[in-house]
C-alpha positions in Angstrom: -10.2 87.3 -25.2 -9.1 83.9 -26.5 -7.2 80.9 -25.3 -3.7 80.0 -26.3 -0.9 77.7 -25.2 1.8 80.1 -24.0 5.4 79.1 -23.3 7.3 81.2 -20.9 11.0 81.2 -19.9 12.2 82.0 -16.4 15.5 83.7 -15.3 17.2 80.4 -15.1 16.3 79.6 -18.7 13.7 76.9 -17.8 10.6 76.9 -20.0 7.0 76.1 -19.0 3.9 75.9 -21.1 0.3 76.4 -20.0 -3.1 77.5 -21.5 -3.6 81.2 -20.9 -6.2 83.8 -21.9 -4.9 86.4 -24.4 -6.2 89.7 -25.8 -6.3 90.2 -29.5 -4.1 93.3 -29.3 -1.2 91.1 -28.2 -1.2 89.3 -31.6 1.8 90.0 -33.8 1.5 92.2 -36.9 0.2 90.6 -40.1 -2.3 91.1 -43.0 -4.8 88.4 -42.1 -6.4 87.4 -38.8 -7.6 83.8 -38.7 -10.0 82.1 -36.3 -8.0 78.9 -35.8 -9.9 75.7 -35.7 -7.3 72.9 -35.7 -3.5 72.5 -35.4 -1.3 69.5 -35.0 1.9 68.3 -33.3 5.2 68.0 -35.1 8.8 67.3 -33.9 9.5 71.1 -34.1 6.5 71.7 -32.0 7.8 69.4 -29.3 11.0 71.5 -29.3 9.2 74.8 -29.2 6.8 73.7 -26.4 9.8 72.4 -24.4 13.4 73.5 -24.5 13.1 75.6 -27.6 15.8 73.8 -29.6 17.2 77.1 -30.7 14.1 77.8 -32.8 12.3 80.2 -30.5 13.7 83.8 -30.6 11.7 85.4 -27.7 9.3 84.7 -24.9 6.4 84.6 -24.1 5.8 82.4 -27.2 2.8 80.6 -28.8 4.0 77.5 -30.7 2.2 75.6 -33.4 3.9 75.4 -36.8 0.7 74.8 -38.7 -3.0 75.5 -38.5 -6.3 75.6 -40.4 -9.2 77.9 -39.9 -11.4 80.7 -41.1 -10.4 84.3 -42.0 -11.9 86.8 -39.6 -10.2 90.0 -41.0 -8.0 90.6 -44.0 -6.1 93.6 -45.4 -5.1 91.6 -48.5 -7.5 91.2 -51.5 -6.7 87.5 -51.8 -8.6 86.6 -48.7 -11.9 87.7 -47.3 -13.8 87.0 -44.0 -15.2 83.5 -44.2 -12.5 82.0 -46.4 -11.0 78.7 -45.2 -7.2 78.7 -45.1 -4.3 76.5 -44.2 -0.8 77.5 -43.0 2.4 75.4 -42.9 5.9 76.6 -42.6 7.4 80.1 -42.9 8.8 79.7 -39.3 5.4 80.3 -37.9 5.3 78.7 -34.4 9.1 79.3 -34.2 10.0 83.0 -34.9 6.3 84.0 -35.2 3.4 83.2 -33.0 1.7 80.1 -34.3 -1.4 77.8 -34.3 -1.8 76.7 -30.7 -4.2 79.6 -30.2 -7.8 80.3 -31.0 -6.7 83.3 -33.1 -3.6 83.9 -35.2 -2.4 86.9 -37.2 0.0 86.2 -40.1 1.1 87.5 -43.5 -1.2 86.7 -46.4 1.7 85.3 -48.4 2.0 82.5 -45.8 -1.5 81.2 -46.4 -3.0 78.9 -49.0 -6.8 78.4 -49.6 -8.1 75.2 -48.1 -8.0 72.7 -50.9 -11.3 71.4 -52.3 -12.2 68.1 -50.9 -10.7 68.7 -47.4 -12.2 70.3 -44.3 -10.0 72.1 -41.7 -9.8 69.0 -39.4 -8.6 66.8 -42.3 -6.2 69.5 -43.4 -4.5 69.4 -40.0 -4.6 65.6 -39.9 -2.4 66.1 -42.9 -0.6 69.1 -41.5 3.1 69.9 -42.1 4.0 66.2 -41.8 1.6 65.1 -44.5 2.4 68.1 -46.7 6.1 67.1 -46.4 5.2 63.5 -47.2 3.4 64.6 -50.4 6.4 66.8 -51.4 8.6 63.7 -51.0 6.4 61.5 -53.1 6.2 64.2 -55.8 10.0 64.5 -55.8 10.4 60.7 -56.1 7.9 60.7 -59.0 9.7 63.6 -60.7 12.9 61.5 -60.7 11.3 58.2 -61.5 10.3 55.5 -58.9 11.9 52.2 -59.8 10.5 48.7 -59.8 11.4 47.6 -56.2 9.4 48.4 -53.1 9.5 52.0 -51.8 11.1 52.1 -48.4 9.6 54.4 -45.7 11.9 55.0 -42.8 10.2 56.2 -39.6 7.0 54.9 -41.0 4.8 55.1 -37.9 5.5 58.8 -37.5 3.6 61.7 -39.0 5.5 61.9 -42.3 5.9 58.2 -42.6 2.3 57.4 -42.0 1.0 59.7 -44.7 3.8 58.7 -47.1 2.9 55.0 -46.6 -0.8 55.7 -47.3 -0.2 57.8 -50.4 2.4 55.5 -51.9 0.2 52.4 -51.3 -2.8 54.2 -52.8 -0.8 55.0 -55.9 -0.1 51.3 -56.4 3.4 51.0 -55.0 4.6 48.2 -52.7 5.6 49.9 -49.5 8.2 48.6 -47.0 7.8 50.3 -43.7 10.7 50.7 -41.2 9.8 50.9 -37.6 11.4 50.4 -34.2 8.0 49.7 -32.6 6.8 46.2 -33.3 3.4 47.0 -31.9 2.7 49.4 -34.9 2.8 46.6 -37.5 -1.0 46.2 -37.7 -1.4 50.0 -38.0 1.2 50.2 -40.8 -0.4 47.3 -42.7 -3.7 49.1 -42.4 -2.2 52.0 -44.2 -1.1 49.8 -47.0 2.4 48.6 -46.1 3.2 45.2 -47.6 6.4 44.6 -45.7 7.6 45.5 -42.2 11.3 46.1 -41.7 12.6 46.1 -38.1 14.7 49.2 -37.4 17.6 47.2 -36.1 18.0 45.4 -39.4 18.8 48.6 -41.2 20.0 51.1 -38.6 23.7 50.1 -38.5 26.4 51.3 -40.8 28.3 48.8 -42.9 31.8 48.8 -44.3 30.4 47.9 -47.7 29.5 51.0 -49.6 27.1 49.0 -51.8 24.7 46.2 -50.9 22.0 44.4 -53.0 19.8 46.6 -55.1 16.6 46.4 -53.0 14.5 49.6 -53.0 12.9 51.4 -55.9 12.7 54.6 -53.8 12.7 55.8 -50.3 11.1 58.5 -48.0 13.5 58.9 -45.1 12.5 60.8 -41.9 15.4 59.4 -39.9 18.7 60.4 -41.3 22.0 59.4 -39.7 23.3 55.8 -40.0 20.0 54.5 -41.4 20.1 56.9 -44.3 23.7 56.0 -45.0 22.8 52.3 -45.1 19.8 52.8 -47.3 21.8 54.7 -49.9 23.9 51.6 -50.6 20.7 49.5 -51.0 18.9 51.5 -53.7 18.3 50.3 -57.2 20.3 51.8 -60.0 19.0 55.4 -60.6 16.6 55.3 -57.7 16.1 58.3 -55.3 15.9 58.9 -51.6 13.8 61.8 -50.4 15.4 63.1 -47.1 12.9 64.8 -44.8 14.2 64.4 -41.2 16.9 63.8 -38.8 15.3 61.8 -35.9 18.3 59.5 -36.1 21.0 62.2 -36.3 22.2 64.9 -38.6 25.5 63.2 -39.5 25.7 61.1 -42.7 28.4 58.4 -42.3 28.3 57.5 -46.0 30.5 57.4 -49.1 29.9 58.8 -52.5 30.0 55.3 -54.1 26.2 54.9 -54.4 26.0 58.2 -56.3 28.9 57.4 -58.6 28.3 53.7 -59.4 24.5 53.5 -59.2 23.4 57.0 -60.0 21.5 57.2 -56.7 19.8 60.6 -56.1 19.6 62.1 -52.6 16.7 64.7 -52.7 16.4 67.2 -49.9 12.8 68.1 -49.1 12.1 71.5 -47.5 8.5 72.3 -46.5 9.1 75.6 -44.8 10.0 77.9 -47.7 8.2 76.0 -50.5 7.1 78.4 -53.3 3.3 79.1 -53.4 2.7 77.2 -56.7 4.3 74.0 -55.5 2.3 74.3 -52.2 -0.9 74.4 -54.2 0.2 71.5 -56.3 1.0 69.4 -53.2 -2.3 70.2 -51.5 -4.2 69.3 -54.6 -2.4 66.0 -54.8 -3.1 65.3 -51.1 -6.9 65.8 -51.6 -6.6 63.5 -54.7 -4.2 60.8 -53.6 -4.6 60.4 -49.8 -7.4 58.0 -48.9 -9.6 59.9 -46.4 -10.5 56.7 -44.5 -6.9 55.9 -43.9 -6.2 59.5 -42.8 -9.0 59.0 -40.2 -7.2 55.9 -38.9 -4.1 58.0 -38.2 -5.8 60.6 -36.1 -5.2 61.1 -32.3 -7.5 63.9 -31.0 -6.1 66.4 -28.6 -6.8 69.8 -27.0 -4.6 72.7 -26.0 -4.2 71.4 -22.5 -2.9 68.1 -23.8 0.0 69.8 -25.7 2.7 70.0 -23.0 2.6 66.2 -22.6 2.4 65.5 -26.3 5.3 67.8 -27.0 7.5 65.7 -24.6 6.2 62.5 -26.1 6.9 63.4 -29.7 10.6 64.2 -28.8 10.8 60.7 -27.4 9.3 59.0 -30.5 6.2 58.0 -28.6 3.6 59.6 -30.9 2.0 57.5 -33.6 0.2 58.9 -36.6 -1.3 62.4 -36.6 -2.3 64.4 -33.6 -5.1 66.8 -34.4 -5.5 69.6 -31.9 -9.0 71.1 -31.6 -8.0 74.5 -30.2 -11.7 75.3 -29.3 -12.3 72.1 -27.3 
């Protein structure tokens, strides 16, 4: 028997989440059984713990879109008992039982070896959010980061925190956008050199172009903020779009693309090819300062997750929540 956070739905469609004991024979099919050590909390997790958001197909359900741990049993030659592994994406925690459990069974193709230089706790301090942040930085680099500061929208969140720390460590000036003034000292500790109040940049403008201000952007917000930022990019600069906390609509024009050659880069972490996953995790171990990663961590246990799931949907979670599933 092992513990897991199980979400159930009643006849009225109301969901509830609680820690329950499970037997191993209830785990879904898969090639590899992993003794999970750590998971984390992402926006999708908040949806899956709570209302579902259209992501969960059937109940009872175990959320947790990422995890790190040790292989217990494997039917695939790539992994053997004792191997340390990481999983992010592939709709685990949504369509497939996930990491809020002391055991998980998944397809071998969904795993990657734990990168050298990281332990399982650090890997989940990075998690899906940090992995997405690294993919964003790599995409900006591939298209050329320009001379101006790199803007990070939603900087105090999971993606934004890691992106800020990585970009600053790589020598870029980072302008951090936040709607929470109390996070300024935290963001500066990660390496932000400029704090931009959300209200300064969150409204649409009738002007399709403004002054060329930003040399690149990692945007976890979307909506009107993304539309505004597009008109403030330097010539040929790029925006890596990773989220929609501010809305899925994009009230923008094509003018920034046509007159300034701005690039809008969509970043997907769920279905990333294996080779690019390895590349991103190697870069994380190399370019993310571990002492700054430690400053982002908020420890949690399985029993904390229902409250944390509600908080992240309300934008009340700062940095990276690391869930010790065995605590």
